[in-house]
N, C-alpha and C positions, 0 to 999 in steps of 0.2 A: 628610433634616435637616430636625429641630422645632425651632416656639418656644419655653420655656417662660413663658408670662405668667403674672404676679404677680397681684395683685388691682384691680380699680379702689378708688381710694380719692375721697374726697369732698372738694371745699375751695370756696374764692373766685375769682371772679375782680376783677381792679384793682375793676371796681366795687360788690362785695360779695356778686355772684348765685354760688346755689348751682350750683357746676358737678361733674362728672365728675370725674378725672384717668384716662384710661385707663392700662392694670399698663404697668411693664416688660416689655421681651425680651429672652430672651438664645435665642442661637442653637445647636441643640447637633446631633450625630451619632445619630443613633436606627435600630435597625431594625426594620422594620415586618412585624406579627404579627396573621393571623386569627383572630379569634374563634370561641372552639369551638361548637358547635352547645349544647351540654350548655352549658356560662357563654352562652352567648346563653339558654336555656327557664330556668335559674337566676335569671338577673339580672331581667327580667320579672317573675315575681312580685312581686318588688320594687319595681315601676315603674322599674328601668333596663334602659336600651334600649345596649349597650353595641356599638358598630361599630367601633372597632380599639382593637390594642394594640401597643405599643412598650413595646421593648427599650435603657433608656441603662445609663449608668454609674450606681453607688447615689450618688458625689460628687458628680454634677452638679444632683440633682437637692435642690430647699432647698425644697421644701413645693408651689407652685405646683398655684394652683386650676386654669390651664387649657392648650393647645397649642393653637400652630396648625400647621396642616399642610393644605399645597396651597390655597391663601386661603381655608382653612375652619376656625374655632372648636370646641374641642370639649371639653371640661369631663372633666377627669379624675376617674372613679368608682369607684377603687381602683386602688393599689401594692399591688406584690408582688413579697418580693424574692427572686430566683431563682436565688442563691447568694450569694455575700459578700461581691460586684462588682457583679452587674447586683440593675437593679431595673425592671422590667414594671408600665407603664403604661395601664388599660384607660381605654377614653377615650368619651364617645356627645357627639354632634355638640348643638350651643346654635338653637335654632332662630333666633335674630337674628345667628349668628355669619357 
């Protein structure tokens, strides 16, 4: 299970102070995959550091920028359609997540 996390939004509290509103989370089933050595080294050239990959159903993904897995937040750095029904999410860890 992973949580797809929508973008944070800026807003104001009841006193008019600027605040950040956390993104909404949706729980979905996912299959965890390892990052291949080739993909890891190719990504390093562009300063990406892929750590995890997940396979999900395409219809469940709504363009969320992040996921939460095992209490850690990851940024989705690439999506890839593996077939007409499945989507692979390639993720890297966020330093503050």
